[in-house]
MARGU-516996 format. One record per residue (C-alpha): residue in three letters; chain; x, y, z. Coordinates in steps of 0.25 Angstrom, whole numbers, plus 5000, padded with zeros to 4 digits. Example, Ala and Ser with C-alpha at 12.3 -4.5 7.8 and 13.67 -1.06 7.14 Angstrom:
resn=ALA&chain=A&c1=5049&c2=4982&c3=5031
resn=SER&chain=A&c1=5055&c2=4996&c3=5029
This chain:
resn=UNK&chain=A&c1=4874&c2=4918&c3=5052
resn=UNK&chain=A&c1=4884&c2=4927&c3=5060
resn=UNK&chain=A&c1=4897&c2=4930&c3=5054
resn=UNK&chain=A&c1=4905&c2=4925&c3=5066
resn=UNK&chain=A&c1=4898&c2=4911&c3=5063
resn=UNK&chain=A&c1=4904&c2=4911&c3=5049
resn=UNK&chain=A&c1=4918&c2=4916&c3=5052
resn=UNK&chain=A&c1=4925&c2=4916&c3=5065
resn=UNK&chain=A&c1=4940&c2=4919&c3=5069
resn=UNK&chain=A&c1=4947&c2=4908&c3=5075
resn=UNK&chain=A&c1=4962&c2=4905&c3=5078
resn=UNK&chain=A&c1=4964&c2=4899&c3=5065
resn=UNK&chain=A&c1=4958&c2=4911&c3=5057
resn=UNK&chain=A&c1=4944&c2=4915&c3=5052
resn=UNK&chain=A&c1=4935&c2=4902&c3=5053
resn=UNK&chain=A&c1=4922&c2=4900&c3=5045
resn=UNK&chain=A&c1=4916&c2=4888&c3=5053
resn=UNK&chain=A&c1=4904&c2=4887&c3=5044
resn=UNK&chain=A&c1=4913&c2=4885&c3=5032
resn=UNK&chain=A&c1=4924&c2=4877&c3=5039
resn=UNK&chain=A&c1=4936&c2=4886&c3=5035
resn=UNK&chain=A&c1=4945&c2=4897&c3=5040
resn=UNK&chain=A&c1=4949&c2=4910&c3=5032
resn=UNK&chain=A&c1=4964&c2=4912&c3=5032
resn=UNK&chain=A&c1=4967&c2=4903&c3=5044
resn=UNK&chain=A&c1=4980&c2=4906&c3=5051
resn=UNK&chain=A&c1=4981&c2=4891&c3=5056
resn=UNK&chain=A&c1=4979&c2=4878&c3=5048
resn=UNK&chain=A&c1=4964&c2=4875&c3=5046
resn=UNK&chain=A&c1=4956&c2=4865&c3=5038
resn=UNK&chain=A&c1=4950&c2=4874&c3=5028
resn=UNK&chain=A&c1=4956&c2=4888&c3=5025
resn=UNK&chain=A&c1=4950&c2=4899&c3=5016
resn=UNK&chain=A&c1=4962&c2=4909&c3=5012
resn=UNK&chain=A&c1=4961&c2=4923&c3=5008
resn=UNK&chain=A&c1=4975&c2=4925&c3=5002
resn=UNK&chain=A&c1=4989&c2=4920&c3=5002
resn=UNK&chain=A&c1=4996&c2=4928&c3=5012
resn=UNK&chain=A&c1=5002&c2=4919&c3=5023
resn=UNK&chain=A&c1=4995&c2=4925&c3=5035
resn=UNK&chain=A&c1=4982&c2=4921&c3=5028
resn=UNK&chain=A&c1=4986&c2=4909&c3=5020
resn=UNK&chain=A&c1=4993&c2=4898&c3=5028
resn=UNK&chain=A&c1=4997&c2=4884&c3=5025
resn=UNK&chain=A&c1=4991&c2=4872&c3=5032
resn=UNK&chain=A&c1=4976&c2=4872&c3=5030
resn=UNK&chain=A&c1=4968&c2=4860&c3=5025
resn=UNK&chain=A&c1=4961&c2=4867&c3=5014
resn=UNK&chain=A&c1=4963&c2=4881&c3=5008
resn=UNK&chain=A&c1=4953&c2=4889&c3=5000
resn=UNK&chain=A&c1=4958&c2=4901&c3=4993
resn=UNK&chain=A&c1=4960&c2=4908&c3=4980
resn=UNK&chain=A&c1=4969&c2=4901&c3=4970
resn=UNK&chain=A&c1=4980&c2=4912&c3=4972
resn=UNK&chain=A&c1=4980&c2=4911&c3=4987
resn=UNK&chain=A&c1=4981&c2=4896&c3=4986
resn=UNK&chain=A&c1=4993&c2=4897&c3=4976
resn=UNK&chain=A&c1=5000&c2=4907&c3=4985
resn=UNK&chain=A&c1=4998&c2=4898&c3=4997
resn=UNK&chain=A&c1=5004&c2=4887&c3=4989
resn=UNK&chain=A&c1=5016&c2=4896&c3=4985
resn=UNK&chain=A&c1=5018&c2=4900&c3=4999
resn=UNK&chain=A&c1=5016&c2=4887&c3=5007
resn=UNK&chain=A&c1=5017&c2=4876&c3=4996
resn=UNK&chain=A&c1=5007&c2=4866&c3=4990
resn=UNK&chain=A&c1=5003&c2=4860&c3=5003
resn=UNK&chain=A&c1=4999&c2=4872&c3=5010
resn=UNK&chain=A&c1=4985&c2=4866&c3=5012
resn=UNK&chain=A&c1=4979&c2=4852&c3=5010
resn=UNK&chain=A&c1=4968&c2=4857&c3=5000
resn=UNK&chain=A&c1=4966&c2=4870&c3=4993
resn=UNK&chain=A&c1=4954&c2=4876&c3=4985
resn=UNK&chain=A&c1=4955&c2=4889&c3=4976
resn=UNK&chain=A&c1=4943&c2=4899&c3=4976
resn=UNK&chain=A&c1=4941&c2=4910&c3=4966
resn=UNK&chain=A&c1=4936&c2=4924&c3=4969
resn=UNK&chain=A&c1=4921&c2=4924&c3=4969
resn=UNK&chain=A&c1=4920&c2=4909&c3=4970
resn=UNK&chain=A&c1=4911&c2=4904&c3=4982
resn=UNK&chain=A&c1=4913&c2=4892&c3=4989
resn=UNK&chain=A&c1=4905&c2=4885&c3=5000
resn=UNK&chain=A&c1=4912&c2=4881&c3=5013
resn=UNK&chain=A&c1=4903&c2=4874&c3=5023
resn=UNK&chain=A&c1=4892&c2=4884&c3=5026
resn=UNK&chain=A&c1=4898&c2=4896&c3=5020
resn=UNK&chain=A&c1=4902&c2=4901&c3=5006
resn=UNK&chain=A&c1=4915&c2=4908&c3=5003
resn=UNK&chain=A&c1=4919&c2=4917&c3=4992
resn=UNK&chain=A&c1=4933&c2=4923&c3=4989
resn=UNK&chain=A&c1=4934&c2=4938&c3=4984
resn=UNK&chain=A&c1=4947&c2=4946&c3=4980
resn=UNK&chain=A&c1=4954&c2=4952&c3=4992
resn=UNK&chain=A&c1=4964&c2=4961&c3=4984
resn=UNK&chain=A&c1=4975&c2=4957&c3=4994
resn=UNK&chain=A&c1=4984&c2=4948&c3=4986
resn=UNK&chain=A&c1=4983&c2=4938&c3=4974
resn=UNK&chain=A&c1=4971&c2=4928&c3=4977
resn=UNK&chain=A&c1=4967&c2=4935&c3=4990
resn=UNK&chain=A&c1=4952&c2=4934&c3=4994
resn=UNK&chain=A&c1=4941&c2=4938&c3=5003
resn=UNK&chain=A&c1=4933&c2=4927&c3=5008
resn=UNK&chain=A&c1=4918&c2=4929&c3=5008
resn=UNK&chain=A&c1=4911&c2=4919&c3=5018
resn=UNK&chain=A&c1=4896&c2=4918&c3=5017
resn=UNK&chain=A&c1=4887&c2=4910&c3=5026
resn=UNK&chain=A&c1=4872&c2=4912&c3=5024
resn=UNK&chain=A&c1=4869&c2=4927&c3=5023
resn=UNK&chain=A&c1=4883&c2=4931&c3=5029
resn=UNK&chain=A&c1=4895&c2=4935&c3=5021
resn=UNK&chain=A&c1=4909&c2=4937&c3=5028
resn=UNK&chain=A&c1=4921&c2=4942&c3=5019
resn=UNK&chain=A&c1=4935&c2=4938&c3=5025
resn=UNK&chain=A&c1=4944&c2=4948&c3=5017
resn=UNK&chain=A&c1=4957&c2=4942&c3=5021
resn=UNK&chain=A&c1=4967&c2=4953&c3=5017
resn=UNK&chain=A&c1=4963&c2=4963&c3=5006
resn=UNK&chain=A&c1=4965&c2=4976&c3=4999
resn=UNK&chain=A&c1=4956&c2=4985&c3=4991
resn=UNK&chain=A&c1=4968&c2=4991&c3=4984
resn=UNK&chain=A&c1=4971&c2=4988&c3=4969
resn=UNK&chain=A&c1=4981&c2=4977&c3=4967
resn=UNK&chain=A&c1=4985&c2=4972&c3=4953
resn=UNK&chain=A&c1=4990&c2=4958&c3=4959
resn=UNK&chain=A&c1=4976&c2=4953&c3=4965
resn=UNK&chain=A&c1=4961&c2=4953&c3=4963
resn=UNK&chain=A&c1=4955&c2=4966&c3=4968
resn=UNK&chain=A&c1=4948&c2=4966&c3=4982
resn=UNK&chain=A&c1=4933&c2=4964&c3=4981
resn=UNK&chain=A&c1=4923&c2=4969&c3=4991
resn=UNK&chain=A&c1=4914&c2=4958&c3=4996
resn=UNK&chain=A&c1=4901&c2=4963&c3=5003
resn=UNK&chain=A&c1=4899&c2=4955&c3=5016
resn=UNK&chain=A&c1=4893&c2=4955&c3=5029
resn=UNK&chain=A&c1=4906&c2=4953&c3=5037
resn=UNK&chain=A&c1=4919&c2=4958&c3=5031
resn=UNK&chain=A&c1=4932&c2=4952&c3=5037
resn=UNK&chain=A&c1=4943&c2=4963&c3=5035
resn=UNK&chain=A&c1=4958&c2=4963&c3=5037
resn=UNK&chain=A&c1=4964&c2=4975&c3=5044
resn=UNK&chain=A&c1=4979&c2=4975&c3=5041
resn=UNK&chain=A&c1=4979&c2=4990&c3=5038
resn=UNK&chain=A&c1=4966&c2=4993&c3=5046
resn=UNK&chain=A&c1=4970&c2=5007&c3=5051
resn=UNK&chain=A&c1=4967&c2=5020&c3=5044
resn=UNK&chain=A&c1=4982&c2=5023&c3=5043
resn=UNK&chain=A&c1=4983&c2=5012&c3=5033
resn=UNK&chain=A&c1=4980&c2=5018&c3=5019
resn=UNK&chain=A&c1=4988&c2=5012&c3=5009
resn=UNK&chain=A&c1=4987&c2=5021&c3=4997
resn=UNK&chain=A&c1=4990&c2=5017&c3=4983
resn=UNK&chain=A&c1=5000&c2=5006&c3=4981
resn=UNK&chain=A&c1=5004&c2=5011&c3=4968
resn=UNK&chain=A&c1=5009&c2=5024&c3=4974
resn=UNK&chain=A&c1=5018&c2=5015&c3=4984
resn=UNK&chain=A&c1=5024&c2=5008&c3=4972
resn=UNK&chain=A&c1=5027&c2=5022&c3=4965
resn=UNK&chain=A&c1=5035&c2=5025&c3=4978
resn=UNK&chain=A&c1=5043&c2=5012&c3=4976
resn=UNK&chain=A&c1=5046&c2=5015&c3=4961
resn=UNK&chain=A&c1=5050&c2=5030&c3=4965
resn=UNK&chain=A&c1=5060&c2=5024&c3=4974
resn=UNK&chain=A&c1=5065&c2=5014&c3=4964
resn=UNK&chain=A&c1=5067&c2=5026&c3=4954
resn=UNK&chain=A&c1=5074&c2=5034&c3=4965
resn=UNK&chain=A&c1=5084&c2=5023&c3=4970
resn=UNK&chain=A&c1=5087&c2=5015&c3=4957
resn=UNK&chain=A&c1=5100&c2=5010&c3=4964
resn=UNK&chain=A&c1=5092&c2=5003&c3=4975
resn=UNK&chain=A&c1=5083&c2=4991&c3=4975
resn=UNK&chain=A&c1=5069&c2=4992&c3=4980
resn=UNK&chain=A&c1=5065&c2=4981&c3=4989
resn=UNK&chain=A&c1=5050&c2=4980&c3=4992
resn=UNK&chain=A&c1=5045&c2=4972&c3=5003
resn=UNK&chain=A&c1=5032&c2=4966&c3=5000
resn=UNK&chain=A&c1=5024&c2=4953&c3=5004
resn=UNK&chain=A&c1=5026&c2=4942&c3=4994
resn=UNK&chain=A&c1=5011&c2=4939&c3=4991
resn=UNK&chain=A&c1=5003&c2=4951&c3=4986
resn=UNK&chain=A&c1=5011&c2=4963&c3=4990
resn=UNK&chain=A&c1=5024&c2=4960&c3=4981
resn=UNK&chain=A&c1=5016&c2=4957&c3=4969
resn=UNK&chain=A&c1=5007&c2=4969&c3=4971
resn=UNK&chain=A&c1=5019&c2=4978&c3=4972
resn=UNK&chain=A&c1=5025&c2=4973&c3=4959
resn=UNK&chain=A&c1=5012&c2=4975&c3=4952
resn=UNK&chain=A&c1=5011&c2=4989&c3=4957
resn=UNK&chain=A&c1=5025&c2=4992&c3=4952
resn=UNK&chain=A&c1=5021&c2=4987&c3=4938
resn=UNK&chain=A&c1=5009&c2=4995&c3=4938
resn=UNK&chain=A&c1=5018&c2=5007&c3=4940
resn=UNK&chain=A&c1=5026&c2=5004&c3=4928
resn=UNK&chain=A&c1=5038&c2=4997&c3=4935
resn=UNK&chain=A&c1=5043&c2=4986&c3=4925
resn=UNK&chain=A&c1=5056&c2=4983&c3=4931
resn=UNK&chain=A&c1=5058&c2=4969&c3=4937
resn=UNK&chain=A&c1=5053&c2=4967&c3=4951
resn=UNK&chain=A&c1=5062&c2=4958&c3=4960
resn=UNK&chain=A&c1=5057&c2=4948&c3=4970
resn=UNK&chain=A&c1=5062&c2=4942&c3=4982
resn=UNK&chain=A&c1=5061&c2=4927&c3=4981
resn=UNK&chain=A&c1=5050&c2=4926&c3=4991
resn=UNK&chain=A&c1=5041&c2=4934&c3=4981
resn=UNK&chain=A&c1=5043&c2=4926&c3=4969
resn=UNK&chain=A&c1=5033&c2=4915&c3=4970
resn=UNK&chain=A&c1=5021&c2=4923&c3=4974
resn=UNK&chain=A&c1=5024&c2=4934&c3=4964
resn=UNK&chain=A&c1=5026&c2=4924&c3=4952
resn=UNK&chain=A&c1=5013&c2=4918&c3=4957
resn=UNK&chain=A&c1=5006&c2=4932&c3=4955
resn=UNK&chain=A&c1=5011&c2=4932&c3=4941
resn=UNK&chain=A&c1=5006&c2=4918&c3=4938
resn=UNK&chain=A&c1=4992&c2=4924&c3=4942
resn=UNK&chain=A&c1=4993&c2=4935&c3=4932
resn=UNK&chain=A&c1=4998&c2=4946&c3=4941
resn=UNK&chain=A&c1=5008&c2=4954&c3=4932
resn=UNK&chain=A&c1=5021&c2=4958&c3=4939
resn=UNK&chain=A&c1=5031&c2=4961&c3=4929
resn=UNK&chain=A&c1=5045&c2=4956&c3=4929
resn=UNK&chain=A&c1=5049&c2=4950&c3=4942
resn=UNK&chain=A&c1=5063&c2=4945&c3=4946
resn=UNK&chain=A&c1=5069&c2=4938&c3=4958
resn=UNK&chain=A&c1=5079&c2=4946&c3=4967
resn=UNK&chain=A&c1=5087&c2=4933&c3=4968
resn=UNK&chain=A&c1=5100&c2=4933&c3=4960
resn=UNK&chain=A&c1=5099&c2=4947&c3=4956
resn=UNK&chain=A&c1=5112&c2=4956&c3=4958
resn=UNK&chain=A&c1=5111&c2=4967&c3=4969
resn=UNK&chain=A&c1=5115&c2=4978&c3=4959
resn=UNK&chain=A&c1=5104&c2=4973&c3=4949
resn=UNK&chain=A&c1=5093&c2=4976&c3=4960
resn=UNK&chain=A&c1=5096&c2=4991&c3=4960
resn=UNK&chain=A&c1=5083&c2=4998&c3=4956
resn=UNK&chain=A&c1=5074&c2=4986&c3=4957
resn=UNK&chain=A&c1=5062&c2=4983&c3=4965
resn=UNK&chain=A&c1=5062&c2=4970&c3=4973
resn=UNK&chain=A&c1=5051&c2=4964&c3=4982
resn=UNK&chain=A&c1=5053&c2=4955&c3=4994
resn=UNK&chain=A&c1=5045&c2=4950&c3=5006
resn=UNK&chain=A&c1=5045&c2=4961&c3=5017
resn=UNK&chain=A&c1=5054&c2=4952&c3=5026
resn=UNK&chain=A&c1=5065&c2=4951&c3=5015
resn=UNK&chain=A&c1=5066&c2=4967&c3=5014
resn=UNK&chain=A&c1=5074&c2=4967&c3=5027
resn=UNK&chain=A&c1=5083&c2=4955&c3=5026
resn=UNK&chain=A&c1=5096&c2=4952&c3=5019
resn=UNK&chain=A&c1=5089&c2=4949&c3=5006
resn=UNK&chain=A&c1=5089&c2=4965&c3=5004
resn=UNK&chain=A&c1=5104&c2=4965&c3=5003
resn=UNK&chain=A&c1=5103&c2=4960&c3=4988
resn=UNK&chain=A&c1=5097&c2=4974&c3=4984
resn=UNK&chain=A&c1=5105&c2=4987&c3=4982
resn=UNK&chain=A&c1=5101&c2=4997&c3=4993
resn=UNK&chain=A&c1=5087&c2=4992&c3=4993
resn=UNK&chain=A&c1=5075&c2=5001&c3=4996
resn=UNK&chain=A&c1=5066&c2=4993&c3=5005
resn=UNK&chain=A&c1=5051&c2=4995&c3=5003
resn=UNK&chain=A&c1=5039&c2=4988&c3=5008
resn=UNK&chain=A&c1=5026&c2=4987&c3=5002
resn=UNK&chain=A&c1=5015&c2=4986&c3=5013
resn=UNK&chain=A&c1=5003&c2=4993&c3=5019
resn=UNK&chain=A&c1=5011&c2=4994&c3=5032
resn=UNK&chain=A&c1=5021&c2=5004&c3=5025
resn=UNK&chain=A&c1=5010&c2=5014&c3=5028
resn=UNK&chain=A&c1=5016&c2=5014&c3=5042
resn=UNK&chain=A&c1=5030&c2=5021&c3=5041
resn=UNK&chain=A&c1=5035&c2=5015&c3=5054
resn=UNK&chain=A&c1=5033&c2=5001&c3=5048
resn=UNK&chain=A&c1=5042&c2=5005&c3=5036
resn=UNK&chain=A&c1=5053&c2=5011&c3=5045
resn=UNK&chain=A&c1=5053&c2=4999&c3=5054
resn=UNK&chain=A&c1=5055&c2=4990&c3=5042
resn=UNK&chain=A&c1=5066&c2=4999&c3=5036
resn=UNK&chain=A&c1=5057&c2=5001&c3=5024
resn=UNK&chain=A&c1=5062&c2=5012&c3=5015
resn=UNK&chain=A&c1=5051&c2=5012&c3=5005
resn=UNK&chain=A&c1=5037&c2=5009&c3=5012
resn=UNK&chain=A&c1=5026&c2=5005&c3=5001
resn=UNK&chain=A&c1=5012&c2=5006&c3=5006
resn=UNK&chain=A&c1=5006&c2=4994&c3=4998
resn=UNK&chain=A&c1=4997&c2=4985&c3=5005
resn=UNK&chain=A&c1=4989&c2=4973&c3=5001
resn=UNK&chain=A&c1=4979&c2=4976&c3=5012
resn=UNK&chain=A&c1=4967&c2=4986&c3=5013
resn=UNK&chain=A&c1=4971&c2=4999&c3=5020
resn=UNK&chain=A&c1=4961&c2=5006&c3=5029
resn=UNK&chain=A&c1=4953&c2=5012&c3=5018
resn=UNK&chain=A&c1=4952&c2=4999&c3=5011
resn=UNK&chain=A&c1=4948&c2=4991&c3=5023
resn=UNK&chain=A&c1=4937&c2=5001&c3=5027
resn=UNK&chain=A&c1=4932&c2=5002&c3=5013
resn=UNK&chain=A&c1=4931&c2=4987&c3=5011
resn=UNK&chain=A&c1=4924&c2=4985&c3=5024
resn=UNK&chain=A&c1=4913&c2=4996&c3=5019
resn=UNK&chain=A&c1=4912&c2=4990&c3=5005
resn=UNK&chain=A&c1=4909&c2=4976&c3=5010
resn=UNK&chain=A&c1=4897&c2=4981&c3=5017
resn=UNK&chain=A&c1=4900&c2=4971&c3=5029
resn=UNK&chain=A&c1=4893&c2=4974&c3=5042
resn=UNK&chain=A&c1=4903&c2=4967&c3=5050
resn=UNK&chain=A&c1=4918&c2=4967&c3=5049
resn=UNK&chain=A&c1=4929&c2=4958&c3=5055
resn=UNK&chain=A&c1=4943&c2=4963&c3=5055
resn=UNK&chain=A&c1=4955&c2=4955&c3=5055
resn=UNK&chain=A&c1=4971&c2=4956&c3=5055
resn=UNK&chain=A&c1=4975&c2=4970&c3=5056
resn=UNK&chain=A&c1=4971&c2=4983&c3=5062
resn=UNK&chain=A&c1=4957&c2=4977&c3=5066
resn=UNK&chain=A&c1=4953&c2=4987&c3=5077
resn=UNK&chain=A&c1=4953&c2=4999&c3=5068
resn=UNK&chain=A&c1=4945&c2=4993&c3=5057
resn=UNK&chain=A&c1=4935&c2=4987&c3=5067
resn=UNK&chain=A&c1=4933&c2=5001&c3=5073
resn=UNK&chain=A&c1=4931&c2=5007&c3=5059
resn=UNK&chain=A&c1=4920&c2=4996&c3=5056
resn=UNK&chain=A&c1=4913&c2=4999&c3=5069
resn=UNK&chain=A&c1=4913&c2=5014&c3=5067
resn=UNK&chain=A&c1=4905&c2=5011&c3=5054
resn=UNK&chain=A&c1=4895&c2=5002&c3=5060
resn=UNK&chain=A&c1=4901&c2=4989&c3=5056
resn=UNK&chain=A&c1=4902&c2=4977&c3=5065
resn=UNK&chain=A&c1=4917&c2=4974&c3=5066
resn=UNK&chain=A&c1=4927&c2=4966&c3=5074
resn=UNK&chain=A&c1=4942&c2=4961&c3=5073
resn=UNK&chain=A&c1=4944&c2=4946&c3=5070
resn=UNK&chain=A&c1=4957&c2=4946&c3=5078
resn=UNK&chain=A&c1=4962&c2=4935&c3=5068
resn=UNK&chain=A&c1=4977&c2=4931&c3=5070
resn=UNK&chain=A&c1=4987&c2=4926&c3=5061
resn=UNK&chain=A&c1=4986&c2=4937&c3=5050
resn=UNK&chain=A&c1=4995&c2=4948&c3=5047
resn=UNK&chain=A&c1=5003&c2=4955&c3=5037
resn=UNK&chain=A&c1=5008&c2=4946&c3=5026
resn=UNK&chain=A&c1=5022&c2=4951&c3=5029
resn=UNK&chain=A&c1=5023&c2=4944&c3=5042
resn=UNK&chain=A&c1=5020&c2=4931&c3=5034
resn=UNK&chain=A&c1=5028&c2=4934&c3=5022
resn=UNK&chain=A&c1=5041&c2=4927&c3=5027
resn=UNK&chain=A&c1=5052&c2=4925&c3=5017
resn=UNK&chain=A&c1=5056&c2=4910&c3=5017
resn=UNK&chain=A&c1=5071&c2=4907&c3=5020
resn=UNK&chain=A&c1=5073&c2=4902&c3=5005
resn=UNK&chain=A&c1=5068&c2=4915&c3=5000
resn=UNK&chain=A&c1=5075&c2=4925&c3=5009
resn=UNK&chain=A&c1=5086&c2=4927&c3=5000
resn=UNK&chain=A&c1=5078&c2=4925&c3=4987
């Protein structure tokens, strides 16, 4: 069976007609298989949703109990038959509960990776390479300029700034799901044992991480803390909150932002970021290319991001490759909007 007979891009998303489901659909569908909880991949309104327990829980936290008519949890390594195909979930290393989805039909295996990273992350199960015939890869940072480096070194920069400016608060913009918890865990690994302060929009997801056994140390809400008492502290907030009136409650804040996009200094300047931190939950160029090679796939489909460069790299190495041109996916920041009741949290 040809790969395009198993999975095909449609307006609603990547569709598996033999299995009767879509992967990460951007429109409501009858049956959705979800890779992870970021809101550009996990949306409300589907009939039935199949995902890891963590992803289902995170969707419930974000959208409420009725985000889908029915749900089913699947474990890493568990195989389920859907129609004429079998699917198996494997760790993607992106955020808590994130998964790659291996879709097998007869003798053909296609792995839809969702978003992934091969870097070490203490807050989620490490990425696993899955041998396959066709590998569907993201390309968020699919240009050679994007080499993220060691996230621990970026956290050391943050701690050095805290030591240098004890009279100022350090306000770190980070996505509410995945990035914020990773930054906290990295701080703890570097020996930082002071309380970390959270914007109200961070609290539910961060406490959920703790409930799943992710140790994050002492956490405190920013809400109700006197301005003077926030001197010398580290606080995390959604990126949108670091440029609004919410920041006025901090004494002379140093504005930082944890993102792979901080490799591009012009982006940091445009956002008024004083302390850019190159910490990404996506694979960088070296991670993308190494993963493609490790899968042994003879065909690569590239989606959301710098598709052309990665397609070209694949073809120069004799691999069949093409862009999928799926729409509706992007940086989580674009979807990580702070609700009105959380804006002053």
